[in-house]
Residue, then its C-alpha position, 0 to 999 in steps of 0.5 A: x500499500x502506498x502511504x503519504x506522511x505529511x510533516x514527517x519531521x524525523x521520520x519516526x512514523x515514516x520508518x515504522x510504516x515502511x518497516x511494516x511493508x508499506x511504500x512510504x513517501x514523506x514530506x516535511x518543510x525542514x530540510x534537516x528533518x528530511x535528512x534525519x528521515x532518510x538517514x533513519x530509513x537507512x539505518x533501519x534498512x527500508x526506504x523512504x522517499x522523503x523530500x522537502x515540501x511546503x504545506x501552504x504550496x505543495x499539492x498531490x499529483x499521485x495517488x495514495x492508499x493512505x494519508x497520515x499526518x499527526x501534528x502537522x495540519x494545524x499549520x495550514x491556515x484556515x483559508x487554505x484548508x478546503x483546498x488542501x483537503x480536497x487535493x488530498x481526497x482527490x488523490x486517495x485511492x478508493x477504500x483509502x483512508x486518511x488518518x489525522x491528528x490536529x490540535x484544536x483550540x480550547x479556551x480553558x486550555x492556555x497557550x503553550x509556552x513554546x506556541x508557534x505564531x505559524x500554528x493556526x489551531x482548528x476548533x473543535x469538530x472542523x477537521x471532521x467537516x471536511x470529511x462529510x462525504x466520507x465514512x468517519x471510521x473513527x473521530x475523538x477529542x482528547x486533551x493531553x499532557x505535554x513536556x515540550x519546551x521543557x514546561x508542563x502543559x496541555x493540548x487538545x487534539x482531534x483525531x480522525x480515520x476517515x475512508x474514501x467510500x464515495x470514490x468506491x461507489x462511483 
């Protein structure tokens, strides 16, 4: 199965998927992260096609069975989200899935001490609205503890697995 890892960072998930038999393509905005991904894949003895790309401008041109992202899609500004998700959906095979985790803003959770100004948190449930025409296999919202930046704090995330049943019916 062909899997795309959006915002692969240092390649932990990309290498995991490749070790489990997936044909993995991965991208990240950081050239350092991409280099670490390629190095980790080589050390693990697996192939990962990793490259540098920006979420704001990169659009898919190939079809994937699975599109995966965790902790990245909140960097897509709200005005671009319909276009980005439509592109991902158009390039997903019939019966393919999207597995995403996005950070959501909660008024009762203070901003993280290392919060980035380039982040555009989703609102609760927003991610699911882009998939109103797909089967939602899993969706939830959770609050979790984090130690990024060395200071304890919390985040909220929406997690979703959606299946492209619409394309399979056409």
